[in-house]
C-alpha positions, 0 to 999 in steps of 0.5 A, spaced: 760 196 647 752 198 648 749 191 648 742 195 646 746 199 640 744 195 633 750 197 630 755 195 635 751 188 636 751 187 628 759 189 628 760 184 634 756 179 630 760 180 624 767 178 628 763 172 630 761 170 623 768 171 621 771 168 627 775 174 628 779 173 621 780 178 616 775 175 610 780 176 605 786 173 607 784 169 614 789 173 618 787 173 626 785 180 627 780 179 633 778 174 639 771 174 642 768 171 648 762 166 646 755 170 646 750 169 651 742 170 649 742 177 652 750 179 652 754 181 646 760 178 645 766 181 648 771 183 642 778 183 643 782 186 637 789 183 636 791 187 630 788 193 626 782 191 622 776 195 619 769 193 618 768 194 611 762 196 607 761 192 601 756 197 598 760 203 600 756 208 604 755 213 599 753 209 593 747 205 597 741 207 601 740 206 608 736 199 607 742 196 604 748 199 607 747 198 614 745 191 614 749 184 616 751 182 609 754 188 607 759 188 612 765 184 613 772 184 617 778 186 613 785 187 616 788 193 616 786 201 616 786 206 611 791 204 605 794 198 609 792 190 609 786 187 605 782 194 606 788 197 602 788 192 597 780 193 596 781 200 595 787 199 590 784 193 586 777 195 585 776 191 579 778 185 582 774 187 589 768 187 584 769 181 581 770 177 588 764 181 591 768 185 596 765 191 593 758 192 590 756 197 585 751 202 588 745 200 583 746 193 581 749 189 587 745 187 593 749 184 599 743 180 600 744 176 594 751 177 592 756 172 595 763 174 596 770 170 595 774 168 601 781 168 598 784 164 604 780 158 603 778 159 595 771 159 597 765 163 595 761 165 602 754 167 603 754 173 608 747 173 610 749 166 613 756 165 613 756 159 609 759 156 603 755 157 597 755 150 593 756 150 586 758 157 585 761 158 578 769 159 578 768 166 575 767 173 577 760 176 579 760 181 574 759 177 569 752 175 572 750 182 571 750 181 563 745 175 563 
């Protein structure tokens, strides 16, 4: 990975934020070395994974698609694993913040539900969202 490539740096940092685990199910898909000030973490894949865009590339604009909170690490490729689950369960994925609407959803302010520990996560910081309602985010748009 070229440490000057912003996409490579962002993707390596997504692996670090997720601790090398699939965001949805928690499966270990990669290991990484600690990041130093000038170097990228060295990512070593141990299973198939995908850098998933919560707001799909064809639905957003460059300002909200290629940003850190729009990316998450999901196990599998194509139609397998959690990335396949998102593709085949689009309504549930929207409710969990794993997919965002091209017009209304903003990855900067929309948390995502992490199934393996049943918590909502702010993907800007990788932190738990306190007091987030036990409901789906699609209901928030109706208010």
